[in-house]
C-alpha positions, 0 to 999 in steps of 0.5 A: 181645480180638479173637475173644472173646465177652463178655457185659456184664451188670447188675441195674439198679435205679438213680436216673437220675443214677447210671444215666447215669454207669454207662452212660457208663462202658460206652460208654467201656469198651474191648470186643471186637467180640463183646460183648453187653449183658444187663440185668435191670431191677427196679422201675426208676423211669420216669426211669431207664427213659427214660435206658436206652431212649435209651442202648440205641438201636443197641446189642447189648442185651437187657432182662428185667424182674423186678419184686419190689415190695420197698422198697430204701432208699439214703440219704446214710448207707448202703444198707439191705439185707434178706434179701428184697432179697438173695433178689431179687438171687440170683434175678436173678444166677442168670438172668444166669449161665444167660444167660452160658453159651456166652460166653467171659467174663461181666463182671457189674457193679453199676449204681452203678459207673463203670468205668475204660476199660481195666477189661475189658482189664486183667482179661482180661490177668490170665488168671484164671477169677474176678477183680475190679477194686478200688473203695473205699467209705465204707460208712457216712457217719460210719465212722471207718475211712474208705473200705474195699475191695470185696474182703476176705480172710475171711468175712464181711468180714475182713482180716489185719493187712497186708490193707488195705496189700496191697490198696493196694500190690500189683497183684494179690492173692489174696482171700477174696471181693469184690463189685460187679464180676466177670469170670468165665470160661467154665470157671468158668461151666460148673463151676457157680459160683453166688450161691445161699445156702449152708447155715448161712450167716448170714441177713444175708450178701450174695450176694457172700459166697455166691458166694465160698464156692461158687467156692472149694468148686469149686476156684477162687481169687478174685483182685483187680486193684488197678491201675485202681480203679473208682469206686463211686457209693455216694451222690448226694453222690459225684457231684461226687467222680466228676466230679473223678475223671474230670477227673483221668484216672480216678484219685483225686488224690493228697493233697498234703503240704506242709511249712512251715518258718521260717528265719533265719541257718541256713547253718551249722546243720542246714538242709541236712540238714533239706531233704535229708530233707524232699525225700524224702517231701513234695510241696513245702516252703514256707519263710519266711525272717526276714531272714537275712544269710548264705547261708540263702536261697541254700541253700533255693533250690537245692532243687526242692521249695522255695518260698522267701519272705522277710518284708518286715520282717526279724524275729528269731524269739523277739524279735518276735511269733512268731505274726505270722510263723507266720500269714504262713507259714501263708497262704503255705502255703495258696496251694499248695493243700495237703491236709495240712501238716507244720510242721517247724523247720530244726533238726528231722528226722523219724525214718526210720520216719515216711517209710514211714507218713506217706502212710498217716497222711494217708490215714486219714480218722479223724484231722485231726491228729497229734502226735509225740515231741520228742527233744532230741539232745544230740549226734549219737547221743544224746538227753536223757531226764531230767526235763522233757527226757524225750520222754514228759513234754514238752508234746505239744500242738503238733500238727505234722501236720494236715489243712488246713481252708481255711475255718477262721481262719488265726490262731495263739495270741496269744503272743509265743513258742511260739505253737504250730506250727499255727493255733489251730483245730488246737491247740484241736481236740478230742483225739479228732479226732487222734492222739498218736503214738509217732513221734519228731522229732530236735531238734538245737538242743541238740546242741552246746555252742554251741547249748546256750549260745545257747538258755540265753541266749535263754530265761533271761530269759523265761517258759521260764527254769525250763527253761533253768536245767536245760540245764547240769544233768548230763544222762541220755542215751539212744542213738538207735535206729531199731529197730522199736517194740514192739507197744504202740508200733505200736498208735499209737491206744493201749490202754485197760485197763478193769477193771469192778468193784464197788469192790474191785480186787485189790492185785496187779492194781493193782500190775501196772496201774501197772507196765504204765502206767509202761512205756508212759505214752503208749499205755496208759490205765486205767479202773475203771468201777464198777457192777452188774450185770456186763453194765451195767458192761461196756456203760458201759466200752465207752461210755467207751472209744468216747468216748476216743482209744484204739484198743483196749480190754483188759478185765481182771477185778478179781480177775485178774492178767495178765503185765506184758507182756500188752499186747505179747503179745496185740497181736503177733498182729494179731487184732481179738479175742484173749484170754489164758488165765484159770482158773476153777472152779464151786466157790469161794465157794459150795463145790463139791459135786463135785470137778469143781466145784472143779478149775480149768478154763480159760474157753476154750470150744467149742460143739456140739449138747450145749452149751459145753465146754472143748476140751482137745485144742486147749489141749494142741496145740503152737500158741500161738495157737488159734481158739475159739468163746468165752472169758470177758472176764477178760483179752481185747483187743478192737479198736475196730472190733468194738465200733463195728460192733456198734452198741450194747447190746454185753453182755447177760445171758440169762434163762430164762422163770423169770427165772434167768440162763442165759447169761453176757454174755461167751459171748453177746458172743463169739457176736455177734462171730462172727456179724459175721465175727470170729474169737475167738483165744486166746494160750495163753502168756498165763496169768493168775492168778485170785484166788478164795476157796475152801473148803480142806476141799473142796480137801483132800477132792479132794487125798485122792481124787486120791491114793487113785486114784493109789495104786490105779493104781500098785498 
């Protein structure tokens, strides 16, 4: 950095407590000898002015005041921006860009940021003209998506399916825009990068979106370094978290995942295999042994991650009260200060896919627990799927992976056997606080004839005798496979198929819905909301959906029949909004006066100055997936995020001054989604049947005219 001239600049309108942290981070920042500060103070309160005045003594700093008098509210929920406040920021940043000319680099940073000491050094080492260092923020206090990045791929704030994963895992990512922190080179400054508004951009865009569009139009790529994240002090309640972040060496403390396991004379069973597997992905394994008389404890102690305890009084699980042993194990696990606990038995092994996703699962702030599919292995390579042995029908209330809440009671359900893997506060938590996943557990207790005999003798006299009686029935077995799951299975939150209706649903659609649900019973739900008018019915459907556990909603009209694999085919694209192709006509029940009223057309629309029209060029293009301006709601898959961001009143018919409806709720919804930065996609391969009453006389007239015209052309 020696020899570089760097201007470090910020627009400052900040609470004293947060400003003090920002200035402290500037003091700790590694800087070249030729650095200077340039701050624009805007409507700054006296306490903050005093802190800044004291801090600036002896430093190369210049202040400019630009007071606008506009109210700017930041609370514990979010920051409330207005178009006027954005205009103020644009004006201030224009002055900063002008001031920065002649410097080698401009480091422009928001005053609610705490920079890692090596931020400037790291960004300079990348050799990029425009680059940021990532930070993660929960934009709304109750946002179920948790912390999201300061960088994005698509305007306004969009991500490809792997976008968030890339920003977590790749050290340097080319992005579509970012905010909060900019390192801008002399070359970019002289080329005229700007925060000024762009033509036709939505009024509620922030200045960072305008900067991204203008920079890219000048030929500059935007880059995001992810190796040393900054800390965004978005709320006053973030200050304690900031202190912990600094104490932890300017990084988030990784979540601690602890497995807890009961053992009893497991030397010759599956203990070593289970411990080998767990050691690959958990931080510690807390083991409570119930008085083994073989080498079980000795084997456990050989594993570096194992923390082994023995009960004071030897207990035989399933004979003594199991809940007492489970409570003791849970208390021992709590002593290790875990963030999450995985409960797993010594004869259970998670499928391979679990290892690659478990860290993403526990980092997701939406959920407090996860349950899995228990597959009873009948030998080394097959598991049983008939009757009550099917993983789809097994009791999945046992929530194997859960977020630890130390203030909750450690008590388990007071039953002698099968009291649950987790404490009662987890088992009794509302269903929408967790997720029933499609991840699988290989359960080896029944994998040998000896094991099946032992299980039979143990359970035949107890409350599970009904299940034990089926152990020796002829089994239906399925080969174990680690093949990738289908798109529906990957959408681990599941899909709710919603069919708004007035009391009538096509029989063909009911048959298709049954087939879809039976093929994916763990991931598909069906809802049939009744009511009129159509916008009210759809809004009711959305409210029911958002109150459910499902991640996606698939709207299907009551007279539409989609392909039976519609869910898999739409999900595979990884788009937040994607539709099939549904056909309609303006004729039908009313009868069309003109032949074009009766001829079917796809409800896949583009919009220009003349209004809505079908873009037949796109429909005839070779691409399977196309982007359009609007579609009907006849068969459309929508991600929960889109509807949550809309905030309510999702669908509304439009009426003219004469009280006549002049705009459908479907196209207006699409426009609203596009204003939020979402694309409307159509999979042309998903062709849906539309059952519609038509006047056969009109159809015949159209066919006659078509034949006459064809004859004229051939003559």
